[in-house]
Backbone bond lengths (Angstrom), bond angles and torsions (degrees), N, CA, C in turn:
res aa  C-N    CA-C-N  psi(-1)  N-CA   C-N-CA  omega(-1)  CA-C   N-CA-C  phi
1 X - - - 1.405 - - 1.450 109.88 -
2 X 1.275 119.04 150.37 1.548 125.43 -179.18 1.590 102.44 -79.95
3 X 1.319 112.70 120.10 1.480 118.90 -179.49 1.440 107.71 -120.78
4 X 1.321 117.70 158.77 1.506 117.34 -173.79 1.548 115.80 -59.11
5 X 1.390 118.50 -30.03 1.358 121.34 -179.35 1.524 112.93 -74.82
6 X 1.329 118.60 -9.30 1.524 125.67 177.07 1.533 109.16 -85.68
7 X 1.353 121.57 -25.42 1.359 117.16 -171.00 1.596 103.35 -114.73
8 X 1.219 116.34 109.54 1.558 125.60 178.75 1.436 111.42 -116.20
9 X 1.317 122.52 162.97 1.521 122.34 176.87 1.552 114.63 -60.38
10 X 1.381 116.49 -31.04 1.534 113.09 -177.76 1.460 113.88 -76.08
11 X 1.409 118.73 -3.76 1.464 119.44 174.98 1.536 114.62 -85.72
12 X 1.347 114.13 -10.72 1.420 120.75 -174.11 1.514 112.01 -77.48
13 X 1.285 116.86 110.67 1.492 121.85 -174.40 1.434 115.57 -88.90
14 X 1.339 119.13 136.21 1.440 126.56 -173.75 1.512 106.02 -80.44
15 X 1.314 119.85 156.95 1.368 121.37 -177.64 1.606 103.69 -109.56
16 X 1.279 118.00 119.80 1.373 123.17 -173.12 1.599 112.48 -120.54
17 X 1.387 117.01 -33.08 1.363 123.66 -179.46 1.496 106.91 -133.51
18 X 1.504 117.81 127.80 1.475 120.18 179.42 1.640 101.26 -124.52
19 X 1.315 104.17 130.16 1.544 118.26 174.48 1.504 108.00 -97.36
20 X 1.391 118.34 125.98 1.389 122.47 174.31 1.568 110.69 -112.38
21 X 1.226 113.42 121.30 1.505 118.38 -177.00 1.466 112.05 -89.23
22 X 1.339 122.48 123.66 1.437 123.22 -169.88 1.532 110.97 -127.49
23 X 1.310 114.80 143.56 1.450 121.26 167.33 1.535 112.24 -109.91
24 X 1.334 118.39 4.49 1.404 129.70 -178.37 1.626 115.50 73.99
25 X 1.345 113.26 19.38 1.375 118.90 174.97 1.471 107.69 -84.05
26 X 1.486 108.96 171.10 1.492 117.24 175.98 1.484 111.94 -65.14
27 X 1.287 119.54 -34.30 1.477 120.75 -178.96 1.645 108.58 -73.90
28 X 1.317 116.36 -30.60 1.442 116.64 178.67 1.539 108.20 -72.02
29 X 1.375 115.59 -31.19 1.455 118.15 178.68 1.534 111.62 -65.39
30 X 1.357 115.69 -41.93 1.391 125.95 175.79 1.512 112.58 -56.88
31 X 1.425 113.67 -43.41 1.448 116.67 175.42 1.506 111.44 -64.04
32 X 1.311 120.05 -39.77 1.534 125.30 -179.60 1.564 105.86 -60.62
33 X 1.254 113.37 -47.80 1.488 116.99 -179.24 1.526 110.91 -54.11
34 X 1.422 112.77 -49.57 1.489 116.98 -178.58 1.536 108.01 -62.32
35 X 1.267 113.54 -44.14 1.543 118.09 178.98 1.552 114.83 -56.19
36 X 1.354 111.84 -34.71 1.440 116.80 179.05 1.493 112.67 -72.32
37 X 1.317 121.63 -39.53 1.402 125.95 173.02 1.395 113.31 -63.08
38 X 1.424 118.99 -46.21 1.373 123.99 178.69 1.548 112.38 -62.05
39 X 1.398 115.38 -46.87 1.429 120.51 -179.27 1.543 117.42 -64.68
40 X 1.406 109.37 -30.58 1.370 115.81 178.84 1.520 112.03 -59.28
41 X 1.250 116.21 -40.09 1.511 125.82 -173.58 1.597 109.94 -67.94
42 X 1.343 115.33 -18.59 1.406 123.94 -178.23 1.496 112.76 -112.56
43 X 1.240 113.76 -1.13 1.424 123.69 -173.44 1.525 107.94 45.58
44 X 1.274 116.60 60.30 1.388 129.12 -174.49 1.520 111.49 -107.52
45 X 1.244 116.54 142.83 1.607 120.02 173.18 1.429 111.58 -74.48
46 X 1.268 114.63 150.66 1.540 124.45 176.35 1.532 113.61 -110.66
47 X 1.342 119.64 122.76 1.420 125.49 169.01 1.513 110.98 -101.35
48 X 1.346 120.45 109.23 1.470 121.96 172.23 1.471 111.41 -85.20
49 X 1.364 117.64 117.34 1.454 121.67 -168.35 1.538 109.22 -121.91
50 X 1.333 115.37 141.17 1.486 122.92 177.68 1.505 107.49 -138.66
51 X 1.467 119.31 136.55 1.369 125.77 169.54 1.436 108.97 -109.05
52 X 1.321 115.26 139.82 1.431 115.66 177.34 1.639 111.22 -136.59
53 X 1.340 111.04 156.44 1.433 117.70 173.92 1.464 109.78 -99.36
54 X 1.298 119.17 139.06 1.424 123.50 179.58 1.635 110.14 -57.69
55 X 1.284 121.14 125.73 1.425 125.23 -177.66 1.475 108.38 -62.79
56 X 1.407 113.90 145.03 1.369 117.60 174.96 1.599 121.71 -55.60
57 X 1.291 114.55 -24.74 1.411 116.09 175.86 1.497 120.35 -66.10
58 X 1.446 105.85 -18.49 1.479 112.04 177.53 1.435 112.60 -73.80
59 X 1.281 116.56 -26.47 1.506 122.68 177.38 1.499 109.96 -85.25
60 X 1.352 116.35 -34.14 1.552 116.11 -174.60 1.478 113.04 -83.41
61 X 1.289 121.56 -1.98 1.309 120.95 -177.69 1.600 113.59 -59.12
62 X 1.406 118.99 137.69 1.355 117.05 -177.46 1.523 119.36 -67.14
63 X 1.423 112.01 -18.06 1.364 119.34 179.84 1.571 110.55 -135.21
64 X 1.431 111.20 144.81 1.472 115.58 -174.77 1.566 112.90 -56.55
65 X 1.271 114.94 -40.50 1.409 128.08 -176.31 1.587 111.21 -57.06
66 X 1.292 105.83 -47.52 1.554 117.67 -175.11 1.606 102.53 -72.83
67 X 1.274 118.24 -35.86 1.484 116.81 179.86 1.513 110.22 -68.70
68 X 1.294 122.91 -38.25 1.313 128.31 177.72 1.578 109.40 -62.24
69 X 1.378 113.74 -43.64 1.433 116.14 -176.92 1.553 110.52 -68.97
70 X 1.328 114.95 -34.87 1.433 118.28 177.06 1.610 113.24 -64.18
71 X 1.288 114.67 -39.29 1.480 124.70 179.15 1.533 106.65 -63.98
72 X 1.387 119.61 -51.21 1.383 126.09 -176.55 1.553 107.34 -55.38
73 X 1.259 114.94 -46.99 1.422 120.17 -172.55 1.513 109.05 -67.49
74 X 1.340 115.98 -41.91 1.494 117.68 178.30 1.609 109.65 -64.83
75 X 1.318 118.67 -42.36 1.395 119.20 176.49 1.476 113.59 -66.54
76 X 1.315 122.61 -35.39 1.372 125.87 172.78 1.589 114.66 -61.82
77 X 1.277 113.68 -39.28 1.428 122.07 174.00 1.513 115.39 -59.41
78 X 1.309 113.20 -42.98 1.465 122.82 -178.03 1.509 109.39 -70.13
79 X 1.342 116.14 -41.38 1.434 128.28 -179.18 1.521 111.18 -60.68
80 X 1.385 114.25 -43.25 1.327 124.38 -176.53 1.605 103.54 -68.87
81 X 1.262 118.86 -47.42 1.493 118.66 177.63 1.530 114.50 -52.60
82 X 1.362 111.74 -43.86 1.589 112.33 -176.66 1.420 104.33 -68.55
83 X 1.464 123.04 -36.33 1.476 115.44 -179.59 1.419 117.07 -66.76
84 X 1.333 114.82 -31.17 1.495 120.59 179.34 1.548 106.98 -67.11
85 X 1.310 116.58 -36.61 1.486 120.20 -178.00 1.475 111.58 -61.38
86 X 1.400 117.75 -43.40 1.465 121.69 -172.61 1.627 107.39 -80.99
87 X 1.250 115.81 -4.53 1.552 113.99 -178.43 1.517 105.10 -93.91
88 X 1.302 125.97 -1.83 1.321 128.11 176.10 1.600 116.36 -48.08
89 X 1.235 122.76 146.20 1.400 123.14 -173.09 1.496 112.85 -63.85
90 X 1.343 115.37 -36.30 1.464 115.69 -179.26 1.635 118.18 -74.68
91 X 1.467 110.99 -1.49 1.402 117.38 174.60 1.507 114.03 -101.47
92 X 1.312 117.70 -2.95 1.471 118.92 -158.26 1.553 109.37 -72.05
93 X 1.424 116.00 -18.89 1.465 110.47 176.31 1.503 110.93 -104.02
94 X 1.333 116.64 23.84 1.510 121.65 179.10 1.552 105.59 -118.66
95 X 1.176 118.93 135.74 1.516 122.20 173.61 1.560 108.50 -70.27
96 X 1.222 121.07 124.42 1.490 125.32 -176.99 1.498 111.45 -127.34
97 X 1.339 113.57 153.38 1.486 124.65 171.64 1.452 108.47 -145.46
98 X 1.283 114.16 163.40 1.546 121.08 175.56 1.554 114.20 -119.20
99 X 1.278 112.23 152.56 1.472 117.38 173.10 1.559 107.81 -136.23
100 X 1.407 111.96 124.90 1.476 112.81 177.69 1.485 99.74 -122.36
101 X 1.419 110.91 133.05 1.421 119.25 -179.83 1.423 116.60 -133.31
102 X 1.349 115.92 124.67 1.553 119.86 175.10 1.568 107.83 -70.47
103 X 1.286 117.14 124.41 1.511 117.62 -179.32 1.525 113.11 139.05
104 X 1.194 116.95 -167.64 1.460 123.70 -176.74 1.537 109.64 -90.51
105 X 1.368 112.69 159.31 1.557 116.34 173.10 1.506 115.11 -45.14
106 X 1.327 114.08 -44.27 1.425 116.17 -179.85 1.480 113.56 -61.05
107 X 1.222 116.97 -38.38 1.538 120.37 175.78 1.513 111.26 -67.24
108 X 1.339 114.62 -32.02 1.467 117.06 178.12 1.606 107.08 -71.20
109 X 1.298 118.26 -31.45 1.419 115.76 -176.68 1.458 113.05 -73.17
110 X 1.435 113.83 -27.40 1.442 115.02 176.47 1.542 110.29 -67.56
111 X 1.280 117.63 -26.96 1.413 119.74 -177.60 1.628 112.15 -77.04
112 X 1.327 110.27 -18.57 1.491 119.63 -176.45 1.499 115.35 -96.27
113 X 1.350 117.92 15.38 1.432 118.87 -169.60 1.556 113.85 -68.10
114 X 1.326 118.89 -9.84 1.374 116.20 176.98 1.413 117.96 -95.86
115 X 1.401 120.00 13.82 1.381 128.00 174.70 1.523 110.27 -88.46
116 X 1.364 115.19 163.23 1.443 115.57 -178.80 1.507 111.38 -110.83
117 X 1.262 117.24 -5.14 1.413 123.05 179.54 1.594 115.24 -157.50
118 X 1.313 120.00 132.99 1.398 121.07 179.82 1.515 109.93 -107.33
119 X 1.248 123.99 130.67 1.564 127.36 175.52 1.434 109.34 -114.90
120 X 1.347 118.59 135.27 1.481 120.06 179.09 1.568 103.87 -150.41
121 X 1.291 116.31 146.42 1.453 124.25 165.75 1.492 111.52 -82.43
122 X 1.367 115.96 145.11 1.404 125.13 -175.17 1.564 113.92 -96.64
123 X 1.186 122.39 15.57 1.375 122.54 173.04 1.531 113.01 -156.62
124 X 1.262 123.68 150.16 1.485 124.77 -176.59 1.657 104.41 175.53
125 X 1.353 110.48 173.12 1.393 113.74 -178.43 1.538 115.34 -100.75
126 X 1.277 115.95 -18.82 1.440 115.98 -174.91 1.564 109.28 -138.93
127 X 1.341 116.38 172.13 1.519 125.74 168.27 1.455 114.90 56.35
128 X 1.317 111.88 -138.99 1.558 117.32 -169.87 1.511 112.15 -57.24
129 X 1.386 119.77 -48.14 1.425 118.41 -170.77 1.482 111.39 -68.95
130 X 1.261 120.92 -31.51 1.472 123.08 179.75 1.548 105.58 -61.98
131 X 1.248 120.01 -46.56 1.409 124.87 -179.87 1.543 110.01 -64.31
132 X 1.420 114.28 -33.36 1.455 117.69 -177.27 1.532 113.79 -68.25
133 X 1.385 115.48 -22.05 1.453 118.15 179.59 1.625 108.39 -64.62
134 X 1.285 118.89 -15.74 1.532 115.24 179.42 1.481 109.64 -120.24
135 X 1.313 118.45 -120.62 1.357 128.71 -163.08 1.695 109.85 -70.51
136 X 1.341 109.17 -21.54 1.596 111.87 -174.59 1.472 103.45 -74.33
137 X 1.357 125.34 -39.57 1.392 127.38 -178.01 1.484 110.84 -62.26
138 X 1.405 117.17 -40.95 1.424 117.86 -179.30 1.594 111.81 -68.42
139 X 1.412 113.07 -32.04 1.418 119.69 174.73 1.551 111.74 -63.34
140 X 1.318 114.69 -38.02 1.402 116.52 178.68 1.496 114.84 -62.80
141 X 1.376 112.18 -48.92 1.376 118.77 178.71 1.433 117.70 -65.47
142 X 1.315 116.26 -31.79 1.504 124.18 -177.73 1.571 110.29 -80.87
143 X 1.270 118.13 -36.17 1.563 121.74 -165.89 1.567 107.73 -109.04
144 X 1.197 123.85 -24.96 1.466 121.70 -171.08 1.684 108.18 -76.63
145 X 1.303 109.54 123.75 1.511 113.89 169.12 1.525 113.34 -83.05
146 X 1.359 115.52 2.49 1.440 122.74 177.06 1.497 110.84 -100.45
147 X 1.292 124.53 132.93 1.533 124.04 173.41 1.401 110.82 -49.67
148 X 1.383 120.04 142.86 1.555 122.43 -179.63 1.537 99.11 -123.84
149 X 1.368 109.43 124.08 1.508 121.29 173.63 1.482 106.88 -104.35
150 X 1.321 115.13 119.87 1.535 119.71 -175.67 1.355 103.94 -109.83
151 X 1.430 116.15 140.39 1.516 125.92 177.72 1.571 95.58 -114.11
152 X 1.319 115.64 112.47 1.510 120.92 176.06 1.533 113.48 -89.39
153 X 1.315 112.51 170.69 1.523 117.85 -177.87 1.480 113.59 -67.90
154 X 1.345 120.12 -18.79 1.377 117.50 -178.79 1.627 108.25 -102.26
155 X 1.140 124.94 11.90 1.489 130.56 -178.39 1.458 111.36 -65.12
156 X 1.412 112.68 133.32 1.575 119.71 172.62 1.465 109.82 -77.15
157 X 1.343 122.23 67.09 1.434 121.78 176.37 1.481 114.36 -100.33
158 X 1.256 117.31 116.77 1.530 121.51 -171.12 1.398 112.19 -82.76
159 X 1.450 119.88 -16.87 1.476 121.81 -174.48 1.509 114.45 78.89
160 X 1.378 114.46 13.79 1.578 120.07 177.39 1.504 108.51 -67.89
161 X 1.291 112.07 159.22 1.543 122.11 -177.13 1.546 112.92 -71.36
162 X 1.306 114.76 -21.59 1.452 123.89 178.65 1.526 113.92 -131.90
163 X 1.232 112.31 148.97 1.593 116.77 178.93 1.501 112.35 -105.42
164 X 1.265 112.69 133.93 1.486 117.16 175.85 1.560 105.64 -110.05
165 X 1.339 118.08 112.44 1.471 125.34 177.69 1.525 104.00 -101.22
166 X 1.321 114.90 111.07 1.533 118.20 -174.10 1.538 99.18 -106.98
167 X 1.320 129.80 -32.66 1.387 130.45 176.59 1.484 112.88 -137.68
168 X 1.430 115.34 132.05 1.458 119.22 175.92 1.545 106.72 -119.84
169 X 1.288 120.86 131.15 1.346 123.92 179.58 1.514 105.57 -107.52
170 X 1.467 110.74 119.69 1.466 121.55 179.41 1.686 105.92 -100.52
171 X 1.209 117.46 124.81 1.456 115.28 175.64 1.467 115.06 -115.72
172 X 1.367 116.70 127.77 1.467 118.07 -169.82 1.507 114.30 -130.41
173 X 1.229 122.16 148.92 1.405 129.36 175.88 1.577 111.78 -107.19
174 X 1.310 109.89 3.60 1.544 119.23 179.70 1.633 110.99 64.32
175 X 1.249 113.02 30.17 1.378 117.58 173.46 1.636 113.43 -87.52
176 X 1.249 116.23 160.51 1.552 117.94 -172.67 1.603 105.67 -57.20
177 X 1.217 123.05 -37.52 1.422 122.14 -174.48 1.475 116.44 -76.40
178 X 1.446 113.37 -11.26 1.454 116.26 179.07 1.522 111.81 -73.24
179 X 1.415 114.67 -17.24 1.394 116.82 -179.76 1.606 116.05 -63.52
180 X 1.286 112.09 -30.18 1.472 120.19 177.78 1.589 112.03 -71.68
181 X 1.364 114.99 -33.00 1.429 125.86 -172.85 1.532 96.98 -78.89
182 X 1.282 122.29 -43.90 1.467 124.83 -178.37 1.577 107.53 -58.19
183 X 1.246 116.88 -44.82 1.546 119.41 -175.99 1.591 103.90 -62.13
184 X 1.252 124.35 -45.00 1.390 125.31 174.42 1.525 118.92 -53.10
185 X 1.416 107.77 -43.85 1.405 118.37 178.08 1.436 116.41 -64.14
186 X 1.424 117.16 -41.02 1.430 124.71 175.14 1.565 108.61 -66.06
187 X 1.212 115.08 -43.54 1.555 117.72 -179.82 1.416 113.09 -59.41
188 X 1.366 116.80 -52.32 1.579 118.54 178.00 1.427 112.65 -65.15
189 X 1.284 123.42 -43.74 1.384 123.44 -179.66 1.463 114.65 -61.55
190 X 1.389 113.30 -37.05 1.424 120.65 178.11 1.609 112.63 -68.52
191 X 1.238 115.50 -45.36 1.418 122.51 -177.78 1.642 109.28 -74.75
192 X 1.120 123.61 -21.10 1.492 126.55 177.24 1.703 113.37 -108.08
193 X 1.285 112.52 1.20 1.383 114.29 -173.05 1.409 122.94 55.66
194 X 1.325 112.26 30.25 1.470 120.23 -169.85 1.517 109.90 -85.17
195 X 1.341 119.27 158.39 1.463 129.97 171.10 1.541 100.72 -75.42
196 X 1.409 115.16 130.89 1.437 117.10 176.42 1.505 107.97 -111.65
197 X 1.362 117.71 123.09 1.455 126.38 -179.53 1.436 108.03 -99.68
198 X 1.336 122.78 114.79 1.463 123.85 174.29 1.535 107.58 -94.56
199 X 1.360 113.01 127.38 1.431 118.75 -178.53 1.529 111.23 -128.30
200 X 1.244 110.27 134.41 1.507 118.76 171.80 1.528 106.96 -121.62
201 X 1.365 112.50 137.20 1.503 115.49 -177.86 1.496 111.15 -114.34
202 X 1.370 117.66 119.42 1.419 122.36 174.70 1.539 108.67 -95.22
203 X 1.394 117.66 133.68 1.359 124.96 179.77 1.520 109.25 -110.62
204 X 1.314 117.89 82.79 1.423 123.46 -176.01 1.520 108.70 -133.35
205 X 1.370 121.19 108.96 1.344 125.20 171.18 1.456 119.12 -67.70
206 X 1.406 119.87 -8.31 1.495 122.36 -179.79 1.457 112.26 -93.78
207 X 1.422 118.82 7.22 1.412 112.56 171.08 1.516 110.03 -126.44
208 X 1.425 117.94 70.47 1.407 121.71 -178.50 1.460 119.09 -72.40
209 X 1.318 120.00 -16.40 1.490 121.93 -165.80 1.581 106.93 -105.73
210 X 1.352 115.95 156.77 1.429 121.42 -168.49 1.695 103.27 -65.66
211 X 1.216 121.28 -46.96 1.469 120.25 -177.49 1.508 113.20 -59.68
212 X 1.272 114.97 -41.26 1.549 119.79 -179.11 1.421 107.17 -72.05
213 X 1.286 124.38 -31.91 1.470 127.98 -179.25 1.566 109.31 -70.26
214 X 1.271 111.89 -44.59 1.523 122.72 172.05 1.499 109.65 -52.52
215 X 1.348 119.97 -49.10 1.433 119.77 179.45 1.499 114.19 -71.12
216 X 1.373 118.09 -36.54 1.403 123.79 179.31 1.547 108.77 -66.34
217 X 1.269 118.38 -34.51 1.535 115.61 -172.57 1.507 110.75 -83.69
218 X 1.370 118.46 -6.17 1.491 115.37 -173.08 1.456 115.60 -59.32
219 X 1.382 121.48 -49.46 1.408 123.77 177.56 1.633 115.21 -59.42
220 X 1.348 113.08 -51.17 1.482 111.23 173.61 1.487 118.12 -61.05
221 X 1.288 119.01 -34.72 1.432 121.66 172.60 1.410 114.83 -56.75
222 X 1.361 119.45 -45.97 1.384 132.37 179.94 1.558 108.19 -59.87
223 X 1.369 116.03 -42.60 1.404 123.55 178.84 1.508 112.49 -64.35
224 X 1.404 111.99 -43.29 1.448 119.97 179.53 1.576 110.72 -56.90
225 X 1.296 115.55 -41.48 1.500 124.44 -173.98 1.529 110.04 -66.16
226 X 1.353 110.47 -24.58 1.612 116.35 -179.78 1.461 113.12 -80.91
227 X 1.384 121.19 -10.76 1.403 122.88 -162.48 1.521 110.04 -78.85
228 X 1.491 119.08 -31.82 1.426 120.81 -176.48 1.436 106.92 -88.73
229 X 1.400 113.46 119.68 1.460 121.96 -179.53 1.536 113.55 -62.76
230 X 1.246 120.98 143.09 1.455 123.39 174.64 1.611 110.12 -60.83
231 X 1.258 121.52 -31.53 1.354 125.97 -177.53 1.573 115.54 -68.34
232 X 1.340 115.35 -17.73 1.373 123.67 -171.28 1.584 106.54 -102.93
233 X 1.274 121.02 122.82 1.420 124.75 -174.19 1.517 108.18 -102.99
234 X 1.331 116.01 124.46 1.469 117.04 168.88 1.498 108.27 -112.57
235 X 1.313 116.75 139.94 1.577 120.20 -176.79 1.561 110.95 -72.83
236 X 1.453 113.08 -18.96 1.512 112.95 175.32 1.569 105.81 -120.55
237 X 1.306 115.91 135.44 1.468 119.80 179.19 1.491 113.43 -60.66
238 X 1.318 116.68 133.94 1.503 116.54 -173.71 1.781 104.82 -72.15
239 X 1.328 105.08 165.23 1.413 119.14 175.38 1.505 110.21 -109.82
240 X 1.411 117.22 135.30 1.463 113.76 176.76 1.513 110.27 -117.10
241 X 1.302 119.94 128.90 1.389 120.23 -179.01 1.606 114.91 -131.53
242 X 1.332 121.66 148.41 1.317 123.87 173.04 1.596 105.76 -122.68
243 X 1.325 114.71 123.74 1.406 117.54 -176.17 1.608 108.54 -115.46
244 X 1.343 116.50 157.23 1.513 124.56 175.09 1.474 110.72 -116.40
245 X 1.399 112.58 137.12 1.472 119.11 177.88 1.572 111.12 139.66
246 X 1.278 115.28 -165.43 1.426 115.79 172.59 1.468 108.95 -77.02
247 X 1.446 115.46 157.72 1.488 118.88 -171.38 1.507 109.11 -64.38
248 X 1.340 114.93 -51.62 1.471 116.60 -169.84 1.612 110.89 -66.32
249 X 1.340 117.58 -41.03 1.376 117.74 179.98 1.509 113.99 -66.40
250 X 1.350 115.35 -43.90 1.403 120.51 -179.45 1.554 111.21 -63.21
251 X 1.312 115.03 -49.02 1.471 120.04 179.24 1.525 113.43 -57.34
252 X 1.309 114.12 -46.33 1.487 120.05 -176.36 1.480 110.80 -70.51
253 X 1.370 116.15 -39.67 1.396 123.05 177.22 1.584 112.56 -63.61
254 X 1.227 115.18 -40.87 1.577 121.91 176.00 1.453 111.42 -66.13
255 X 1.318 115.89 -46.05 1.426 120.29 172.84 1.485 116.96 -50.03
256 X 1.354 116.19 -52.31 1.346 128.35 173.85 1.640 112.84 -49.02
257 X 1.312 106.92 -53.09 1.583 119.21 -174.70 1.525 105.87 -62.81
258 X 1.288 122.19 -34.11 1.344 126.97 -172.23 1.477 115.20 -96.87
259 X 1.359 112.40 -4.29 1.555 124.55 -174.13 1.528 106.84 47.93
260 X 1.324 112.99 52.82 1.508 119.33 178.26 1.538 105.30 -67.35
261 X 1.282 111.04 147.37 1.547 121.98 -179.70 1.517 107.12 -101.29
262 X 1.371 123.59 -11.77 1.310 127.69 176.74 1.517 112.92 -158.27
263 X 1.276 122.80 144.42 1.461 126.59 178.08 1.549 95.30 -116.13
264 X 1.526 112.68 145.06 1.406 119.82 -178.59 1.519 101.09 -133.57
265 X 1.377 120.60 124.78 1.435 123.31 179.57 1.626 109.08 -135.53
266 X 1.350 109.71 150.53 1.451 112.60 163.36 1.586 107.16 -89.58
267 X 1.380 110.99 140.43 1.444 111.69 -172.81 1.500 118.84 -82.33
268 X 1.318 116.58 -15.55 1.359 121.03 176.66 1.541 111.17 -142.24
269 X 1.364 113.19 159.47 1.429 115.07 -179.45 1.605 110.30 167.44
270 X 1.401 114.15 176.91 1.412 118.70 172.94 1.524 104.26 -144.74
271 X 1.442 109.64 130.19 1.456 119.42 -171.67 1.558 106.54 -79.51
272 X 1.379 112.91 148.18 1.496 118.44 172.28 1.614 109.92 -80.31
273 X 1.401 120.14 -19.49 1.376 120.58 -171.51 1.554 109.57 -95.78
274 X 1.382 112.36 136.34 1.489 116.55 -177.45 1.593 112.43 -65.77
275 X 1.335 114.78 -34.51 1.417 123.41 179.59 1.574 116.30 -77.12
276 X 1.293 115.23 -10.69 1.461 126.36 -172.15 1.475 112.83 -80.35
277 X 1.314 114.18 164.58 1.543 109.58 166.68 1.425 111.10 -68.73
278 X 1.346 113.59 144.26 1.451 117.41 -174.93 1.514 117.74 -71.42
279 X 1.348 113.60 -24.22 1.470 117.65 171.34 1.537 109.92 -172.75
280 X 1.351 117.37 161.25 1.336 125.54 165.22 1.506 110.19 -97.26
281 X 1.297 117.91 86.93 1.415 120.47 -172.86 1.424 110.30 -80.46
282 X 1.342 113.07 171.60 1.485 122.01 -178.89 1.664 108.62 -55.60
283 X 1.296 109.55 -40.85 1.531 116.93 179.27 1.404 114.28 -62.93
284 X 1.457 115.77 -42.51 1.481 121.47 179.40 1.571 107.28 -69.37
285 X 1.287 118.79 -43.99 1.509 120.65 175.05 1.362 111.22 -52.67
286 X 1.318 121.41 -45.41 1.462 128.42 -175.30 1.458 108.99 -62.65
287 X 1.366 117.36 -47.45 1.501 122.21 -176.21 1.508 113.00 -66.95
288 X 1.410 113.27 -32.44 1.483 115.39 173.71 1.580 106.65 -71.49
289 X 1.236 125.71 -41.26 1.441 129.22 -175.17 1.598 105.99 -67.20
290 X 1.291 117.95 -35.13 1.475 116.79 179.52 1.381 116.93 -73.69
291 X 1.387 121.41 -32.28 1.409 129.87 -172.41 1.425 116.68 -102.10
292 X 1.304 122.30 -16.05 1.508 128.17 -175.98 1.535 111.45 -71.84
293 X 1.202 116.54 147.05 1.435 120.28 178.51 1.466 112.43 -97.25
294 X 1.305 117.04 22.59 1.490 124.51 173.62 1.522 107.46 -144.71
295 X 1.335 119.22 162.40 1.431 117.11 178.04 1.515 114.23 -66.60
296 X 1.240 120.22 148.16 1.488 125.41 178.98 1.591 112.32 -112.67
297 X 1.199 113.45 127.88 1.459 119.39 174.50 1.520 113.08 -97.61
298 X 1.241 123.65 104.88 1.525 128.04 179.17 1.406 111.11 -101.78
299 X 1.382 115.76 123.80 1.426 125.40 179.86 1.441 113.89 -120.06
300 X 1.395 117.57 114.39 1.428 123.61 -175.04 1.546 111.69 -77.82
301 X 1.272 120.48 153.59 1.462 124.24 165.04 1.513 109.05 -69.77
302 X 1.362 116.62 130.00 1.431 121.97 174.96 1.462 113.56 -72.25
């Protein structure tokens, strides 16, 4: 379980390099704009990355030389697209680089180990983001040791040059891995002077009435209050909530109610409470990311 002594100021990692995974779709462009605004506040570098699979024509060419020419032309086309993207006006004050990798998105992630944050859109017609709508997104949430910030199709992203984070919702199941997610929530809330809402979801059909829910929420609510260490100062007092229902519906609903500007979750874990959600699995984290109306920062256990 994440306890106060596990989360101290020196564990909070600064963001210096942000990788944006793109398939060149409109939603990927929205994610890039959000990443630019987010990175600008941290003076972070952006790496725009794309993974591609060799086109069938490269294999079907009657001559090897022609096949190589076809592949070179295809790679050149993708490289030019990446370079045009980073030449956008809203990126001119940010140091940018590109990575083009032949292979799967998982192989691309291996090449991006040195980044501090991965940003990706959750919908699109082609390439990486189409794959990310299914098993690839779960693979990212489950296997990446790098936090993944997802900009979904329902996000309220204005495309502004700066980001105002007034409210951050941190959802926890009290698993060991949630301590890392809490550290990021405290860091971001502190740097943006945002209100931090700490939410635990209890999934128990046996407590349908208000009085019973009040009694059932007592212990988790007390544990939530222990999470913010005394040595970390937040300019706005945190809010502590216990919700009842399915994880994704409750978290998304509370985020809408509070007009949260970001949701932060740990992507895996096991709860200590019988009545609580058993885990925030990669699949659950993905469903939250796909349906939320604000960006979702998913952090996996290492």
